[in-house]
C-alpha positions as CSV (number, residue, x, y, z in Angstrom):
1,M,143.8,110.9,70.2
2,E,140.3,111.6,71.5
3,G,140.0,108.0,72.5
4,G,143.2,108.1,74.4
5,L,142.2,111.2,76.3
6,S,138.8,109.8,77.1
7,L,140.4,106.6,78.4
8,G,142.8,108.5,80.5
9,A,140.0,110.7,82.0
10,V,138.1,107.5,82.8
11,L,141.1,106.0,84.5
12,R,141.7,109.1,86.5
13,R,138.1,109.2,87.5
14,W,138.1,105.7,88.8
15,R,141.3,106.3,90.7
16,S,139.7,109.2,92.5
17,V,136.5,107.3,93.1
18,S,138.4,104.3,94.6
19,L,140.4,106.6,96.9
20,S,137.2,108.3,98.0
21,M,135.6,104.9,98.8
22,L,138.7,103.8,100.7
23,A,138.6,107.1,102.6
24,V,135.0,106.5,103.6
25,L,135.7,103.0,104.8
26,A,138.8,104.1,106.7
27,A,136.8,106.8,108.4
28,V,134.1,104.4,109.4
29,A,136.6,101.9,110.7
30,V,138.3,104.5,112.8
31,L,135.0,105.8,114.2
32,T,133.9,102.3,114.9
33,Y,137.1,101.6,116.8
34,F,136.8,104.6,119.0
35,W,133.0,104.4,119.5
36,P,132.3,103.2,123.1
37,P,131.2,99.5,123.2
38,S,127.6,98.5,124.1
39,Y,126.9,95.1,125.7
40,E,123.6,93.1,125.6
41,S,122.3,90.6,128.0
42,T,119.4,88.3,127.0
43,A,116.9,86.1,128.8
44,L,114.2,83.7,127.5
45,I,110.6,83.4,128.9
46,L,108.1,80.6,128.2
47,V,104.5,81.5,128.2
48,E,102.8,78.4,129.4
49,P,99.4,77.4,128.1
50,R,96.4,77.5,130.4
51,G,94.8,74.4,131.7
52,E,93.2,72.4,128.9
53,D,90.0,70.4,129.4
54,G,90.3,68.6,126.1
55,G,87.8,69.1,123.2
56,S,87.4,69.2,119.5
57,S,90.0,70.3,117.0
58,S,88.2,73.6,116.5
59,L,88.6,74.3,120.2
60,E,92.3,73.5,120.0
61,I,92.7,76.0,117.2
62,L,91.0,78.6,119.3
63,E,93.3,77.7,122.2
64,R,96.4,78.2,120.0
65,L,95.1,81.6,118.8
66,G,94.6,82.5,122.5
67,Q,98.2,81.6,123.2
68,V,99.4,83.9,120.4
69,S,97.4,86.8,121.9
70,R,98.8,85.9,125.4
71,V,102.3,86.1,124.1
72,E,101.7,89.6,122.7
73,T,100.2,90.6,126.0
74,E,103.2,89.3,127.9
75,I,105.5,91.3,125.6
76,E,103.6,94.5,126.4
77,L,103.6,93.7,130.1
78,I,107.4,93.3,130.2
79,K,107.7,96.7,128.5
80,S,105.1,98.3,130.8
81,R,106.0,101.2,133.0
82,P,105.5,99.4,136.4
83,V,108.2,96.8,135.4
84,I,110.7,99.4,134.1
85,E,110.0,101.8,136.9
86,Q,110.8,99.1,139.5
87,A,114.0,98.3,137.6
88,V,115.0,102.0,137.5
89,D,114.2,102.3,141.2
90,E,116.1,99.2,142.3
91,L,119.2,100.0,140.2
92,D,119.0,103.8,140.8
93,L,119.3,104.4,137.0
94,H,118.1,107.9,137.4
95,V,121.3,108.8,139.3
96,V,124.6,109.2,137.4
97,V,127.8,109.6,139.4
98,E,130.9,111.0,137.6
99,A,134.3,111.5,139.1
100,S,136.2,114.7,138.3
101,A,139.8,114.5,137.0
102,G,142.4,114.1,139.8
103,S,140.0,112.8,142.4
104,A,140.8,109.9,144.6
105,E,140.7,106.3,143.5
106,R,137.2,104.9,143.2
107,A,135.8,108.4,143.9
108,G,133.6,108.0,140.9
109,E,131.5,105.5,142.8
110,F,129.5,105.4,146.0
111,E,129.9,102.4,148.3
112,S,126.1,102.4,148.5
113,L,123.4,104.5,146.9
114,T,119.7,104.8,147.6
115,A,117.5,107.0,145.5
116,G,113.7,106.9,145.3
117,P,111.5,108.1,142.5
118,D,111.1,111.4,144.4
119,A,114.8,112.3,144.1
120,V,115.1,116.0,143.2
121,P,116.4,116.3,139.6
122,G,119.4,118.4,138.9
123,T,123.2,118.4,138.7
124,Y,125.1,118.5,142.0
125,D,128.9,119.1,142.4
126,L,130.4,117.4,145.5
127,E,133.7,118.3,147.0
128,W,135.1,116.5,150.1
129,N,138.3,116.2,152.0
130,A,138.6,113.6,154.8
131,G,137.8,115.3,158.1
132,D,136.0,118.3,156.5
133,R,132.3,118.9,155.8
134,P,131.4,118.0,152.2
135,L,130.5,120.9,149.9
136,I,127.5,120.2,147.8
137,S,126.1,122.7,145.3
138,E,123.4,122.7,142.7
139,R,125.2,123.6,139.4
140,T,122.4,125.5,137.7
141,T,121.5,127.8,140.5
142,G,124.7,127.6,142.5
143,H,122.8,127.1,145.7
144,R,124.6,125.2,148.5
145,V,123.0,122.0,149.6
146,T,123.3,120.7,153.1
147,T,123.8,117.0,153.8
148,E,121.6,115.4,156.4
149,F,124.3,113.1,157.8
150,D,128.0,113.1,158.6
151,P,130.5,111.8,156.1
152,P,131.1,109.2,154.7
153,T,127.3,109.0,154.8
154,L,125.5,111.7,152.8
155,G,121.9,112.7,152.4
156,F,120.8,115.3,149.9
157,A,118.2,115.9,147.2
158,R,116.3,113.0,148.7
159,I,119.0,110.4,148.0
160,G,121.2,108.6,150.4
161,A,124.8,107.6,149.7
162,T,128.0,106.3,151.4
163,L,131.4,107.4,150.2
164,F,134.4,105.0,150.0
165,D,137.0,105.8,152.7
166,S,139.6,108.0,151.0
167,T,142.6,109.9,152.2
168,G,142.7,112.2,149.2
169,P,140.1,114.8,148.0
170,V,136.9,113.6,146.5
171,S,135.3,115.5,143.6
172,L,132.1,114.1,142.2
173,T,129.3,115.2,139.9
174,V,125.9,113.7,140.7
175,R,123.3,114.0,138.0
176,I,119.8,113.2,139.0
177,L,117.4,112.8,136.1
178,P,113.6,113.2,136.4
179,F,112.4,109.7,137.2
180,A,110.0,109.6,134.3
181,E,112.8,110.6,131.9
182,A,115.1,107.9,133.3
183,V,112.3,105.4,132.8
184,E,111.9,106.4,129.1
185,Q,115.7,106.1,128.6
186,T,115.8,102.7,130.2
187,L,112.8,101.5,128.1
188,E,114.8,102.4,125.0
189,R,117.6,100.1,126.2
190,V,115.1,97.2,126.6
191,R,114.0,95.1,123.6
192,V,111.3,92.5,123.9
193,G,110.2,90.2,121.1
194,R,109.4,86.7,119.9
195,P,112.5,84.7,118.7
196,Q,110.2,82.6,116.6
197,R,106.8,83.4,115.1
198,D,104.9,80.3,116.2
199,A,106.7,79.7,119.5
200,T,105.2,80.8,122.8
201,L,108.5,82.2,123.8
202,V,109.5,85.8,124.6
203,E,113.1,87.1,124.4
204,L,114.2,89.9,126.6
205,A,117.4,91.8,125.6
206,C,118.9,94.7,127.7
207,R,121.8,97.0,126.7
208,G,124.4,98.6,128.8
209,S,127.7,100.3,128.6
210,T,129.3,97.5,130.6
211,P,128.6,93.7,130.9
212,T,127.7,94.2,134.5
213,E,125.2,97.0,133.7
214,A,123.6,95.0,130.9
215,H,123.3,91.9,133.0
216,A,122.0,93.7,136.1
217,L,119.3,95.5,134.0
218,C,118.2,92.3,132.3
219,S,118.0,90.4,135.6
220,T,116.2,93.2,137.4
221,V,113.6,93.6,134.6
222,L,113.1,89.9,134.5
223,E,112.6,89.7,138.3
224,S,110.3,92.7,138.2
225,Y,108.2,91.2,135.5
226,V,107.9,87.8,137.1
227,E,107.0,89.5,140.4
228,L,104.4,91.7,138.7
229,R,103.0,88.7,136.7
230,T,102.7,86.7,140.0
231,E,100.9,89.6,141.7
232,L,98.5,90.0,138.8
233,Q,97.8,86.3,138.7
234,R,97.3,86.2,142.5
235,A,95.0,89.2,142.4
236,E,93.1,87.7,139.5
237,A,92.8,84.4,141.3
238,T,91.6,86.2,144.5
239,V,88.9,88.1,142.6
240,T,87.9,85.0,140.7
241,A,87.7,82.9,143.8
242,K,85.5,85.4,145.6
243,F,83.2,85.7,142.6
244,L,83.0,81.9,142.2
245,R,82.3,81.4,145.9
246,E,79.4,83.7,145.6
247,Q,78.1,82.0,142.5
248,V,78.5,78.5,144.0
249,T,76.3,79.6,147.0
250,R,73.7,81.2,144.7
251,V,73.5,78.4,142.3
252,G,73.3,75.8,145.1
253,Q,70.3,77.6,146.5
254,Q,68.6,77.6,143.1
255,L,69.4,73.9,142.6
256,A,67.8,73.0,145.9
257,E,64.7,75.0,145.0
258,A,64.4,73.3,141.6
259,E,64.7,69.8,143.1
260,A,62.0,70.6,145.6
261,R,59.6,71.9,142.8
262,L,60.2,68.7,140.7
263,E,59.5,66.4,143.7
264,T,56.3,68.3,144.6
265,Y,54.9,68.3,141.1
266,E,55.5,64.6,140.5
267,R,53.8,63.7,143.9
268,E,50.8,65.9,143.4
269,N,50.1,64.9,139.8
270,N,50.9,61.2,140.2
271,V,53.3,61.4,137.3
272,V,54.3,57.8,136.6
273,A,55.9,56.5,133.4
274,L,54.8,59.5,131.4
275,A,57.4,58.8,128.8
276,D,56.2,55.2,128.1
277,R,52.6,56.3,128.0
278,A,53.3,59.2,125.7
279,S,55.5,57.1,123.4
280,E,52.9,54.3,122.9
281,G,50.1,56.9,122.4
282,V,52.2,58.7,119.8
283,R,53.1,55.5,118.0
284,Q,49.4,54.5,117.7
285,L,48.5,58.0,116.6
286,S,51.1,57.9,114.0
287,R,50.0,54.5,112.6
288,A,46.3,55.7,112.5
289,R,47.3,58.9,110.8
290,E,49.5,57.0,108.2
291,Q,46.6,54.6,107.4
292,R,44.1,57.5,107.1
293,D,46.5,59.3,104.7
294,Q,46.8,56.2,102.5
295,L,43.1,55.7,102.3
296,E,42.5,59.4,101.6
297,A,45.0,59.3,98.8
298,E,43.4,56.2,97.3
299,R,39.9,57.7,97.6
300,S,41.0,60.9,95.9
301,A,42.6,59.1,93.0
302,L,39.5,56.8,92.6
303,A,37.1,59.9,92.7
304,A,39.2,61.6,90.0
305,L,39.1,58.4,87.9
306,V,35.3,58.2,88.3
307,R,34.8,61.8,87.2
308,K,37.0,61.2,84.2
309,I,35.0,58.1,83.2
310,E,31.7,59.9,83.6
311,A,32.9,62.8,81.4
312,D,34.4,60.5,78.7
313,E,32.3,59.9,75.5
314,R,34.4,57.1,74.1
315,G,31.8,54.5,75.0
316,S,32.8,51.3,76.7
317,R,36.5,51.8,76.1
318,K,36.6,54.4,78.8
319,F,36.1,51.7,81.4
320,R,39.4,50.0,80.4
321,E,41.3,52.6,82.5
322,L,39.9,50.8,85.6
323,A,42.3,48.0,84.8
324,S,45.2,50.3,85.7
325,F,43.9,51.3,89.1
326,P,46.1,49.4,91.7
327,T,43.2,48.2,93.9
328,F,41.2,46.8,90.9
329,L,44.2,44.9,89.5
330,E,43.8,42.5,92.5
331,N,39.9,42.3,92.3
332,P,38.9,39.2,90.3
333,A,35.2,40.3,89.9
334,I,36.3,43.6,88.2
335,T,38.9,41.7,86.2
336,E,36.3,39.3,85.0
337,L,33.8,42.0,84.0
338,L,36.5,43.9,82.2
339,T,37.5,40.7,80.3
340,S,33.8,40.2,79.3
341,L,33.5,43.8,78.3
342,T,36.5,43.4,76.0
343,E,35.1,40.2,74.4
344,L,31.7,41.9,73.8
345,E,33.3,44.9,72.2
346,N,35.3,42.6,69.9
347,R,32.0,40.7,69.1
348,R,30.2,43.9,68.4
349,S,32.9,45.1,66.0
350,E,32.6,41.9,64.0
351,L,28.8,42.1,63.8
352,A,28.9,45.8,62.9
353,V,30.9,44.9,59.8
354,R,28.3,42.4,58.5
355,R,25.1,43.6,60.0
356,S,23.1,46.7,60.0
357,P,22.7,48.9,63.1
358,L,19.1,47.6,63.5
359,N,20.2,43.9,63.6
360,A,18.8,42.1,66.6
361,D,22.1,40.3,67.4
362,L,24.0,43.6,67.4
363,A,21.3,45.2,69.6
364,A,21.7,42.3,72.1
365,V,25.4,42.7,72.3
366,D,25.0,46.4,73.0
367,D,22.5,45.6,75.8
368,R,25.0,43.3,77.4
369,I,27.8,45.9,77.1
370,A,25.6,48.5,78.7
371,G,24.8,46.1,81.6
372,I,28.4,45.4,82.3
373,E,29.2,49.1,82.2
374,R,26.5,49.7,84.8
375,D,27.9,47.0,87.0
376,L,31.4,48.4,86.8
377,H,30.2,51.9,87.6
378,Q,28.2,50.7,90.6
379,I,31.2,48.7,91.9
380,V,33.5,51.7,91.6
381,I,30.9,54.0,93.3
382,A,30.4,51.5,96.1
383,Y,34.2,51.1,96.6
384,E,34.6,54.9,96.7
385,Q,31.9,55.2,99.3
386,A,33.5,52.4,101.4
387,L,36.9,54.3,101.3
388,T,35.1,57.5,102.4
389,A,33.5,55.7,105.3
390,Q,36.9,54.3,106.3
391,V,38.5,57.8,106.2
392,H,35.7,59.2,108.4
393,S,36.2,56.3,110.8
394,L,39.9,56.9,111.1
395,D,39.3,60.7,111.6
396,E,37.2,59.9,114.6
397,T,39.9,57.5,115.9
398,L,42.5,60.3,115.5
399,R,40.3,62.7,117.4
400,R,39.9,60.3,120.3
401,S,43.6,59.5,120.4
402,Q,44.6,63.2,120.4
403,A,42.1,63.8,123.2
404,S,43.5,60.9,125.3
405,L,47.1,62.3,124.7
406,G,46.1,65.8,125.5
407,V,46.8,65.5,129.2
408,I,50.1,63.6,128.9
409,P,52.0,66.3,127.0
410,T,51.1,69.0,129.5
411,Q,52.4,66.8,132.3
412,R,55.3,65.6,130.3
413,I,56.3,69.1,129.3
414,T,56.1,70.5,132.8
415,S,58.0,67.5,134.2
416,A,60.7,67.7,131.5
417,R,61.1,71.4,132.1
418,L,61.6,70.9,135.8
419,E,64.0,68.0,135.2
420,R,66.0,70.0,132.6
421,E,66.2,73.0,135.0
422,T,67.4,70.8,137.8
423,K,70.0,69.1,135.6
424,L,71.4,72.4,134.2
425,L,71.7,73.8,137.7
426,G,73.4,70.7,138.9
427,D,75.9,70.8,136.0
428,L,76.6,74.5,136.6
429,H,77.0,73.9,140.3
430,R,79.6,71.2,139.7
431,L,81.5,73.3,137.1
432,L,81.6,76.3,139.5
433,E,82.9,74.1,142.3
434,T,85.7,72.8,140.0
435,R,86.7,76.3,139.0
436,L,86.5,77.5,142.6
437,R,89.0,74.8,143.6
438,E,91.3,75.8,140.7
439,A,91.2,79.5,141.7
440,E,91.9,78.7,145.4
441,V,94.9,76.7,144.3
442,A,96.2,79.5,142.1
443,Q,95.6,81.9,144.9
444,A,97.6,79.9,147.3
445,V,100.5,79.0,145.0
446,N,102.9,81.7,143.8
447,L,103.5,80.2,140.3
448,P,102.8,82.4,137.4
449,N,101.7,81.1,134.0
450,V,105.1,82.1,132.6
451,R,108.4,80.3,133.2
452,V,112.0,81.6,132.8
453,V,113.8,79.0,130.7
454,G,116.9,81.1,130.1
455,T,118.2,83.4,132.8
456,A,119.9,86.7,132.0
457,L,123.3,85.9,130.3
458,F,126.4,87.8,131.3
459,P,127.7,89.2,127.9
460,S,131.2,88.2,127.1
461,R,131.7,90.7,124.2
462,P,130.2,93.9,123.0
463,A,127.0,93.8,120.9
464,S,128.0,97.0,119.2
465,P,129.7,98.7,117.4
466,S,129.9,96.0,114.7
467,Y,132.8,96.3,112.3
468,P,131.0,94.3,109.5
469,K,127.8,96.3,109.7
470,N,129.5,99.7,109.9
471,L,131.9,98.9,107.1
472,A,129.1,97.6,105.0
473,A,127.2,100.8,105.6
474,G,130.4,102.8,104.7
475,A,130.7,100.8,101.5
476,V,127.1,101.6,100.6
477,L,127.7,105.3,101.2
478,G,130.9,105.2,99.1
479,H,129.1,103.2,96.4
480,D,126.1,105.6,96.2
481,R,128.4,108.6,96.0
482,E,130.5,106.9,93.3
483,E,127.4,105.9,91.3
484,V,126.0,109.5,91.3
485,E,129.3,111.0,90.3
486,R,129.8,108.4,87.6
487,R,126.3,108.9,86.2
488,T,126.3,112.7,86.3
489,G,130.0,113.6,85.9
490,L,129.3,116.0,88.7
491,P,130.9,116.1,92.2
492,V,128.6,115.2,95.1
493,L,128.8,118.3,97.2
494,T,127.2,116.9,100.3
495,L,125.3,114.0,101.8
496,I,122.0,114.5,103.7
497,P,121.1,111.7,106.1
498,S,117.7,110.0,106.3
499,L,115.5,111.9,108.7
500,R,112.1,111.1,110.2
501,R,110.7,114.5,109.8
502,T,111.5,116.7,106.7
503,G,110.6,120.1,108.0
504,P,112.9,123.0,108.9
505,L,116.2,121.7,110.4
506,P,117.1,123.1,113.9
507,Q,119.9,125.7,113.6
508,M,121.8,124.5,116.7
509,P,124.5,126.9,117.9
510,A,128.1,125.7,117.8
511,I,131.0,126.4,120.1
512,D,134.5,125.6,118.7
513,G,133.0,123.6,115.9
514,Q,130.8,121.6,118.2
515,P,127.1,121.9,119.1
516,A,126.5,123.8,122.3
517,A,125.4,121.6,125.3
518,S,122.2,123.6,125.7
519,S,121.1,122.6,122.1
520,F,121.3,118.9,123.0
521,P,119.0,118.4,126.0
522,L,118.7,115.1,127.8
523,A,116.4,112.8,125.9
524,G,115.8,109.2,125.0
525,R,118.2,107.4,122.7
526,S,115.8,107.5,119.7
527,A,115.3,111.3,120.2
528,R,119.0,111.8,120.7
529,R,119.7,109.9,117.5
530,N,117.2,112.0,115.5
531,G,118.8,115.2,117.0
532,E,122.3,114.0,116.0
533,L,121.2,113.3,112.4
534,A,119.4,116.6,112.2
535,Y,122.6,118.3,113.2
536,V,124.5,116.3,110.6
537,A,122.0,117.5,108.0
538,V,122.4,121.1,109.1
539,E,126.2,120.8,108.8
540,A,125.7,119.3,105.3
541,I,123.5,122.2,104.2
542,R,126.1,124.7,105.7
543,G,128.8,122.9,103.7
544,L,126.6,123.2,100.6
545,A,126.4,126.9,101.1
546,S,130.2,127.1,101.3
547,D,130.6,125.1,98.1
548,L,128.4,127.7,96.3
549,S,130.7,130.5,97.3
550,F,133.7,128.4,96.0
551,A,131.7,127.7,92.7
552,S,131.6,131.4,92.0
553,R,135.3,131.4,91.3
554,E,135.0,128.5,88.8
555,L,132.1,130.3,87.1
556,G,134.1,133.5,87.0
557,L,131.6,135.4,89.1
558,D,132.0,137.7,92.1
559,R,129.3,135.7,93.9
560,V,126.6,133.3,93.1
561,S,123.5,135.5,93.4
562,T,120.9,133.1,91.9
563,V,120.8,129.3,92.3
564,A,118.2,126.8,91.2
565,V,117.5,123.6,93.0
566,T,116.1,120.8,90.8
567,S,115.6,117.0,90.7
568,T,114.6,114.4,88.2
569,G,111.2,113.6,89.9
570,R,109.1,114.4,92.9
571,G,109.8,113.2,96.4
572,E,113.6,113.4,96.0
573,G,114.1,116.3,98.4
574,K,114.7,119.4,96.2
575,T,112.2,121.5,98.2
576,F,113.6,120.3,101.5
577,T,117.1,121.2,100.3
578,A,116.1,124.6,98.8
579,C,114.2,125.6,101.9
580,N,116.8,124.6,104.4
581,L,119.5,126.2,102.3
582,G,117.6,129.4,102.6
583,I,117.2,129.0,106.4
584,V,120.9,128.3,106.8
585,R,121.9,131.4,104.8
586,G,119.2,133.5,106.6
587,S,120.6,132.4,110.0
588,A,124.0,133.6,108.8
589,F,122.5,137.1,108.3
590,V,122.5,136.8,104.5
591,R,119.5,138.5,102.8
592,T,117.9,135.5,101.1
593,L,114.9,135.2,98.9
594,L,113.3,131.8,98.2
595,I,111.1,131.6,95.1
596,D,108.7,128.8,94.6
597,A,108.9,128.2,90.8
598,D,107.1,124.8,91.1
599,L,103.8,126.4,90.1
600,R,102.0,123.1,90.1
601,G,103.4,121.7,93.4
602,C,103.5,124.7,95.8
603,G,105.9,122.7,98.0
604,V,107.5,125.8,99.6
605,A,104.1,127.0,101.0
606,R,103.4,123.6,102.5
607,F,107.0,123.4,103.9
608,F,106.5,126.7,105.8
609,D,102.7,126.1,106.5
610,L,101.8,129.1,104.3
611,P,98.4,129.3,102.5
612,T,98.9,127.6,99.1
613,S,96.3,129.9,97.5
614,S,98.1,133.1,98.4
615,P,99.2,135.3,95.4
616,G,102.8,134.9,94.4
617,L,105.1,134.3,91.4
618,S,102.4,133.4,88.9
619,D,100.6,136.7,89.7
620,V,103.8,138.7,89.2
621,L,104.5,137.1,85.8
622,A,100.9,136.8,84.4
623,N,99.3,140.0,85.8
624,G,102.3,142.3,86.4
625,A,101.7,142.4,90.2
626,E,104.4,144.1,92.3
627,P,106.6,141.4,93.8
628,G,107.4,143.5,96.9
629,G,103.8,143.3,98.1
630,L,103.7,139.5,97.6
631,I,106.9,138.5,99.3
632,Q,106.3,137.0,102.8
633,E,108.8,137.3,105.6
634,V,109.1,134.0,107.5
635,Q,110.9,133.5,110.8
636,V,111.9,129.9,111.4
637,E,114.6,128.5,113.7
638,G,115.6,132.0,114.6
639,A,116.3,133.0,111.0
640,W,114.4,135.5,108.8
641,L,113.8,134.4,105.3
642,S,111.9,136.1,102.4
643,V,109.6,133.8,100.5
644,L,107.8,134.4,97.2
645,P,105.1,131.7,97.0
646,A,104.0,130.0,93.7
647,G,100.9,132.0,93.6
648,T,97.6,131.4,91.8
649,P,97.5,128.1,89.9
650,T,97.9,128.4,86.2
651,L,97.9,126.2,83.1
652,N,100.7,128.2,81.4
653,A,103.5,127.5,83.9
654,A,106.1,126.7,81.2
655,G,105.3,129.8,79.3
656,L,105.5,132.1,82.3
657,L,108.9,130.7,83.5
658,S,110.4,131.0,80.0
659,S,109.1,134.6,79.6
660,P,111.3,137.8,79.7
661,E,109.3,138.8,82.7
662,F,110.8,136.0,84.7
663,R,114.3,136.8,83.7
664,A,113.7,140.4,84.5
665,L,112.3,139.4,88.0
666,L,115.5,137.3,88.7
667,S,117.7,140.2,87.7
668,R,115.8,142.6,89.9
669,M,115.7,140.3,92.9
670,S,119.4,139.5,92.7
671,E,120.1,143.2,93.2
672,E,117.8,143.5,96.2
673,F,118.9,140.3,97.9
674,D,122.3,138.7,98.5
675,L,121.1,135.3,97.4
676,V,118.0,134.1,95.4
677,I,117.1,130.4,95.6
678,V,114.7,129.0,93.1
679,D,112.8,125.8,93.8
680,T,112.1,124.4,90.3
681,P,109.7,121.7,89.1
682,P,111.0,118.2,88.5
683,L,113.0,118.1,85.2
684,S,112.0,114.6,84.0
685,I,108.3,115.6,84.2
686,F,108.2,119.3,83.0
687,T,110.4,121.4,80.9
688,D,110.1,124.4,83.2
689,A,113.3,123.6,85.1
690,A,115.4,123.7,82.0
691,E,114.2,127.3,81.3
692,I,115.0,128.4,84.8
693,A,118.4,126.6,84.8
694,A,119.5,128.6,81.7
695,T,118.7,131.8,83.6
696,V,120.3,131.4,87.0
697,D,124.0,131.5,88.0
698,A,124.2,128.0,89.3
699,V,122.2,124.8,89.4
700,L,122.1,122.1,92.1
701,L,120.8,118.6,91.3
702,V,119.2,116.7,94.2
703,V,119.4,112.9,94.0
704,R,117.7,110.6,96.4
705,G,120.0,107.7,97.4
706,G,118.7,104.3,96.3
707,V,115.5,105.7,94.8
708,T,116.3,108.0,91.8
709,D,116.5,106.0,88.6
710,R,119.9,106.0,87.1
711,E,118.8,106.6,83.5
712,S,116.7,109.5,84.7
713,I,119.8,111.1,86.3
714,E,121.7,110.8,83.0
715,Q,118.8,112.2,81.0
716,T,118.3,115.1,83.5
717,V,122.0,116.1,83.3
718,E,122.0,115.9,79.5
719,R,118.9,118.1,79.3
720,L,120.5,120.7,81.6
721,R,123.7,120.7,79.7
722,R,121.8,121.2,76.4
723,A,120.1,124.2,78.1
724,H,123.7,125.5,78.9
725,A,122.9,125.4,82.6
726,H,125.8,125.9,85.0
727,L,125.7,122.7,87.0
728,V,127.9,123.0,90.0
729,G,127.2,119.6,91.7
730,A,124.8,117.1,93.1
731,V,123.3,116.7,96.5
732,L,122.8,113.1,97.7
733,N,119.7,113.0,99.9
734,D,118.2,110.4,102.2
735,V,121.5,108.6,102.9
736,P,121.3,105.9,105.6
737,F,124.2,107.0,107.9
738,P,125.6,104.1,110.1
739,R,124.6,104.5,113.7
740,G,127.4,106.0,115.8
741,S,129.5,107.1,112.9
742,M,128.8,110.6,111.6
743,S,126.9,111.6,114.7
744,R,130.0,110.6,116.7
745,Y,132.1,112.8,114.4
746,Y,129.8,115.8,115.1
747,Y,129.7,115.1,118.8
748,P,133.2,114.2,119.8
749,H,132.7,115.6,123.3
750,R,129.9,113.2,124.3
751,G,130.6,110.1,126.5
752,T,129.0,106.7,126.3
753,E,125.3,106.4,125.8
754,P,123.4,105.7,129.0
């Protein structure tokens, strides 16, 4: 039985969810159908490379990088104020002419209109019957304006206009925007970008409420940009040509002076074939130095060998190392002496075995060995002395060669310096002359370095609104709402759109359920979009306040006097919701107290720019401070709101919020105020929120669309239910509303976007 009831409940739930999604899609489709169309005209511009002189691959890479930076520069130039200002001036986009109901045919237009940037801003009402003087008055002040000409030609507020011939009455409203404001609005209708990342192409796209308006804006911006680019290039070429002309003259004079100096020096010093003389002298000097170094190396090695032999005590065997010296290997006399010395040493060894040291034969062999050693020693000493003499002789030769070359380098260096100076000045002079001719050509030819390869296209169908995009967005909204309701089992009470700034929402006054015109000043499209979404958010918070009053009936209470706003984690919008709920109730003259119970976060103080270190709730609960002296009165958006900050930081936040003192404080404050709103800590991080939820009359769960983890939502709801909290519903925050859907619903009186 329980299974059947559960299945039936699930089926009923899915039926209601499906109907809710279908309702959202139907509403989006209807709003898309009635939303005024917007057309887009596009053009394509090629940023041509600068003249290339050829070069290495590294220079080509630098050239490509330069082209990328040039493309970005051209994009910024197209969006620059001079280009847009010229387009606004030529198309008179700062003047809007509207026909009143019942006026003559084509009365909503002028046959011709001329308005400069100095046109006087304001709203002017024009009434004219054929044959009468036109009545022109400024709407804000009611002052009558006199036209400078006779109809159908008009001149007022520094604009000139010609009416169409009409037999019936003409009733017009002429709105003249400040020129700078019109430029900002027009800039928001112009989009410039790169169709491909690596291509040197720039795409220009312009939006308008009609195909003609979009095409005219795109064509005019394109013409203004090309004209500005041509003027800049011509001005750059003029300045460059003037500079190059001066440089050519100056460098030419320097070149003539350098050539004269070179000629004079060569004539006075009889400088002839210095290069050949110097080269031959250097070659001879190099050969002598190389020979000297070789002899010095051989002499040093031989001297070391002689010292080693003289210090060696091994007898005749020490002379055997002479056989390894490279020079002695090729000397037959030394080779013969060494051979004899070896034979005598062998003979002596044989005699020493059979004879006594005093034997005459053995003594004779020793004498012959000593004689050969003396001969070898003398030969080595003599050869060493010969090497030393050769080294000294080569040193003298080197000194004489260096002295003979001493004059040539000075002459050669001076001559080479003069020649190099002349050559560099000649190359520079030729380069400057080439660049001067290029600059003169660029100065004379009106061809910019950009080329329009795709002129402005006349749009054949609207660019927006888009049924697929808006329906997809509607499906996302319906799915997110369905997902939250399915996960929590709670109704989603309201949807808060994604906002750029998350501070106090403007409490715009409403007339007949619509925002007053004064609360929606003329602004750019982006600012107007933000204002619309802010108003949607305010209406969502107001609806949430109404839902709380309805929840009191389900809870069996006369009124919901205490409500806690919680979430699963930080950054999901609970403080934003709690604070703006307090502002909305305060603006409705409901005595409201906002308590910051997130003792670790102090988000309420930061929201209202209050000192985070000021005493507050923790001081009341821990030290018994009187709350009346700690409550701060905050005025924001014309509403008064009482705020009790978090207070002095404490490590015992959970203990304080679960204490009897906190329950007593809530009971006391609910008697002094009509509504007490408690901003709690995140429930998935701390247990403080569960203690607070069990104390208040109602609990609101804030969920951030597309961010809050699904399992965290289920765990949070389960924890609150275990604490016997009175969950009345969820708030879906940061919802991406489709452009031109909900804002159109809250602004049904507005016409097409400019």
